[in-house]
N, C-alpha and C positions, 0 to 999 in steps of 0.2 A: 893647618890647611895648604893642599898643593897649590900652586900657581896655574892661575890659569892662562894663557896665552891664546889669544885671539888671531896670531895667525895661522894656529893649527887646527886640525880636524879632530874634533870628540867621534868617539862612539855615541852619547845619549848626551843629549842637554835638558834639563828639567828644570819648568818653570813655575816656581812657587813654591817657598817652603813651610809649608801645612802640613798636618798627618798625611796628606796624602802625597805632596812631593817630599817630602821625608823616607818615608816606603819606599817610595816611588827610586829614588836616588841607591838606596842602601840594596834595594833587590836587584838594581841594572849591576851595580858595581860587584857583589857578588855572583851574577851571571858571568864579568869577568868584561864587560864595558867599562871604556875607559870615561867616569860620569861628571856630569859638572851641573850643580843644581846654583839654580839665581835666587834670590830673595831682595824684594826691593826693599825690606827693614833692615835695620841690623844685629836680627835674633831669626829664629828658627819659632816655630810653634800656631802660625796664623791664628784662626777663631780661638784658640784655645787659649793663647797668651798676647795674641791681639785687644780682644773685643771680651774676654771674661768668658766666655762659652763653656764655662765647666760646673758639674764635673760631668764624665761622660756618660753616656747610655745608649746600651744598642752592643755588649759586647756577649749577652745570652740571650737566650730565647729558652722559656719552658724548663728552663735548667740545665739546658745544655750550653757549651761555650760554641758560639758561631765564630766570630772573632780571635783567632791565632795568631802562628807569625811574628811578625817583625811586630804590628800593633799590639799583642803580648808580653814579646820583649821590652817594649819601653815598660809596658806597667809594671814589670819586672824590675828592670832597675830601679825606676823611679821608687818600689818599695823598699827593695835594697838600702836606700840612701835614707828612705825613713818620709819620704814625698809621695807617697801616699797607701793608702788602707786597703788597698788591691781592690777585686771586685765584692760588692755588698748587693744585698735583696734592698732593692729599691722601694722602700718607703711609700713613696709617692703611687707608685704601682703604673707611673708609663711608660717603663722599662723594667724589665722583668730585673736588672741587674745596676747598678751604681755606680760609677770610676773615679772618686776622687781624687785629685792630683794638687802636687804644688806648678803652679803657673810657671813659676821663678826657676825651679830645679827641673822644671821639662828643658826648660830651655837650653841648659845643660846638657842634660840626659841624651836631647835628642842633638846638640852639637857634637857630643864625643862619639856617639856612633854615626856618623858622617864622617870622624876623622878617623877613627879606627878600621872602614871598610873603604878610608882613601878616598872618597869623593873630593874634589872639589866645588867648594863653596866659594860666590860669591855675593857678599851681603852689600845694602845699599846700591842696590842693581834692578832698575827697573825694567820691565817688557817696555820697549817702544815701538818696532814692529819688525814682521815676517815679510823676509826678501823670497817672493816666491816665482819662480818658473812651471805657467802650468800646475800643474796638482802636487809639485813639490814646494818646501822649506829647501829653500838653498843656505840659509842663516836667520837667525833672528837678532836684532837691534837691540843693545841694551842701554840706557841715560846711567851713566855714572857719572860723579862727579868731573872729574877726570875730560867727559865728552860722551860723545857717542862713541860705543863699539859693538862688534862683527862676532858672533861665535857660531860654529858652524858645526854641525854634524849630521849622522847616516840617519838620526833617530831623535823627535822631539818628543816632549810631555806635556802636556796643555795640565799644569796643577795648580793654576790662578785660584779656582773655584768658582771662578765667572768667566771661562772659556773663553779668557780674552785676544792668546794666540791662535783657536783657532779660527775664532771672527774675524781678526784680521788676518789669518790668511784665506777664507771665502769661503770657512764652512758655514751653512743654512744651520738658523739656530731659532728658536722661538722664544721673548721676553717674557717674561713673569712678572707681573704685579705682587712686590714683596717690602713686607713693612721690614720696619727696621727695629731692631733691639738691639737695648742698651742698657745692660744690666750693670751694678755699679755693687761695689762692694763697702759694706759697714762692720767697725768696729768697735767693741765694748756692749754687744748683745747679750742678754741674758735669758740666754737657751734655756735654762732651766721655766723661766717663765711664758717663752715660747711651745713649750713643750706641756706643761699644765692647760695652759689658754684650749689645745688642740687635742687633748685630751677631756676636757671640760666641755667643749664644744664641738663635737663630731659632725654636725650638722654644716656647719662652715668648711668640711673636707671633703664633698662626699667622693670615696674611692681610696680615701687612705686609709690604709689598716695602723698605720704606726707614724708616730712623728720623729722616730728614732729609732737606729736599728744599727745594732753592732759598733756602736760610739758615734755614729753618725747622722747628723742632724736633716731632714729634707721634707720642706711641708708645702702642698701644693695645695691651695683654697682661698681661705681667709673671704666668703663670697660678700659676706655685708661689706667688710673693709675694701673691696676690692671693686663694691658699686657704690662707694661713697668716694675714694681715688676718681673713680671715671666719672662722675659728678663736678666735681674740681676742676678736671683736668679734659674738656669734652675737647681735644684735635687728637688724641691718642684712638690707636686703634682700639675697638672693641674685644675684651674677653671678660672672663667669667673666674680667670684665679690671677691671684698673686703666688708666685712662689717663691721659697728663703730655701738656700742651700747651703751647709754647712762648709766649712772651708780644711784645712789641712790645722788650723790656729784654734783654739777654744775661744767662743766668744765673738768670733770672724764669720760672716758671713755672704754671701754672692743674694742681692737680690734684684729681682726681674717681675719690674713694675711699669717698664715702657716699652711702648712700643707704638711708633710712628708710621700711619699707613700711606700709601702711595707713594712712594720714595723710589724714585729710577736710579740705580744704584751706577748705572752708565751714566749718568748724566753728572758734570761736574759741580753745576749750580745747586741740583736738587739735593748730590749729597752733603754740600757745604750746608745751604738750608738747614737738614735734616742735621750735621753735625753740632751747629751751634744751638737749634732747638733745643735737643736731649742734655745739653753740654747745662743751660738754663733749668731744663725740668729735674736732674738731679739732685742739688742743696734741696728744693719744693718736694720732692720726694721722701728724702732724709729727713725733713721736716714734719712732714705727713705720717710719718712710721714711729717718731719719736713722739708725736700727741695724740696718737690714735693706738698702736699696734704693741700690745705686752711686749714686754723686755728692751725694750728700743729706748725707753726714755731719756740713757743716758748714754744714748749711743752715736756715734758722728760716723761721716763716709772716709774710709779709710786709702780709699782710689777707685780712681774710673776707669772707662776702656780709651784705649787708643784709638780707636775706631769704634764706631758704629757698626753693627754683627745683621747680615741679612742669611737666609734661610736658602729663599729661591732666588734669582737674578736672571741666569740666561742657563737654557738648555739647549745644548748642543745636538743638531741631527745627527746622531750617530747610522750606521750601516744596519742597526736596528736598534730603535727608537722604546726607551721603554715607558711605560706609558702611568696613567693613575689605576686604570684597569687592574695594568699587569700587578702593581705594587698591591692593592689591597685583594685580590683572588689569589696572592701568595706563588703568581705562575711561576715555573720552573721550564729549565732552559737544559738542552743537550749538553752547550758548551758554553755552562755557567762557570763563573771565574769567581763568583761570592755569592755567601750565603747573608742576607740582610735580616734586623730585625725589622718587623711591620711595625708602624710608630701607632700606637693608642692601642696595641693589641700584644701584650707581650709575651702572649706563647705563641703566635705564627712568626714567618719570616715569607721574602720574597727572594727570588734568586737576581742576579746581574750577568748576562751574557756575554762571554768576551766581545760579540761584535758589534755594544755597544761602546767600546772605546773607541771604536775605529772608525772615520768619518768616511762617505763616499768624496769627497769635495780634497781632502789632501791627504795625499796618499803615505808619506812620512812622519805622521802624525798620532799621538794618540791621547784622548781626555779622558781624565780620571778627576777621582773627588765629586764632591755633587753636581758638577756642571754638567753631567748625564741624566741626571735625578729632574724626574718630573715635580712640582712642589709638593706635592703629598707624601712623598719619600720622607721628606724635609723635616716634617710637621714631627714636636715635642724628642725625635734623639738628637737632631743636632747634624748627624751624619759621620759624627767625626770618628767612630770607631767603623762604618763601613769605610770610611774613606780610607781610612789604614788597611783595608783589606784588598780595595780595589787602588790605592798606588802601589801596593808591592804586585800586585798581578800586572799594572802598567810597565813596572819597572822590571818583573819576570821576562814578561811579552818583549819587550824592546831588547835586554839581550840575547834573545833566540833571535831577533830579526837580525843581529849586527852578526851573530856566528852564522847564519845562513848568508849573509853579503858577504862574508871571508870566505866561505865555503864555493862560490862565488866566481870569485875573483882567485 
C-alpha cells in the first residue's frame, strides 16, 4: 500500500471501506485522481464482512444484469479464486438472482484491487470530524492509534453508510427508525434434511419456488417455526419468516432470525445495548434451531458478526432526494447514474439520479451508498449491489471534478 502523508493534499479522500467505498476509490483512481481510502476497521467489505450481510442480491432484474462495472469485476475475481458461485437464480424469489461469496476471501480481493489501482489505504482509522469553512470541507480529522491526523483533499466521498461525514459537515438529513439485524453462521447443518422439509411443507414457504438451485441452498419461510420463535422472544422485531442461506462450504449456513426494533444507530448507548442483547440471543437461537428445525440437531454456532447491521439509519438530503414512491413506482431520471433492483419485485427497477449524490449544504462532498436511499429501497436486497454501482459513479464524478479543477488552474 502507498504511504499517506497528512501534510499532502490529495485529489479525493473516500471515507468508508464497504462495497460503495471500495468501488468509489477504484473508480476515482482509474480516473487519474490521487485517492485515499479511510477504513475504521483492519479490513474491507463493510456489512458484507462485518455483519454477515450475505449473499448479495440485486445484480439482476428480470434476467438482465443491471449491476456491471467494478461490482461485477469483484464477483468475477471471487469466482476465479473459488470464492463465489457467481450469479444464480434466487431460490427464495426475494430477488431475481443471488450471489453467494466467501467473506474472508472478499477481504483479500478488495484489498488486492485497491493495491493494483494504487489507492492509498488507511486501516484502523476512524472519522472524527470535518473541518469546514462555509460550505467547503478543508480537511477531515481521522482518529488513529498515534492520535488525530488531518487529511486534506479537493473532493471527499462519504461512503460510511450512515452519512456520518455529511451530517458532521452540516448536511441536512433525516433519521429513520431502524431494526438491527444480527445474522449468524451455523456449521454441521444437514442441508438435505432442510431441503426435504421444504419440499414436503410448501405451505411454510410462500413464494419459494425451490429450496436449492445450482448447488446453492436458500430458504425463506418456516412460518410455523417463526411464529414459535417470536412467541418465545417477544423483544424481537415482528416478522413472518426466518431465512437460511447457504455459504461456500457444505453444511454451513447463514441464519437470519434475530432483529431488534427501534435501535438508534447514531446513539452509542442504544447501539451498545443492542450489541449485548444480540450476542445473548445468538446461543438461544442456535439451541432453538437444534430443538425445532430439521437439519440442525447436530449443528453449532460457527461465527457471529463483528457488529450488528442496519438497513436504514440516516438519509442525507441530497440536491434531489429519492423518495419511497420514486422507488416503488420505478421512476426514471435524465441524469440517472444507477439502475437498482426494486425490493420485493424481482422484475422491476428504479433509478438513482446524479443529483442525489450531491448535497446543497456541502459543495465538495459526494454521498454514496445506502445513505442516499429511503428505507423502502433497502428492504430485502440490503443495497450492497446497488451501493457498488453508486460508489463507482461517485468515484468517477470525483475524478471528473478533479480534472475540471486542474483545467481551471
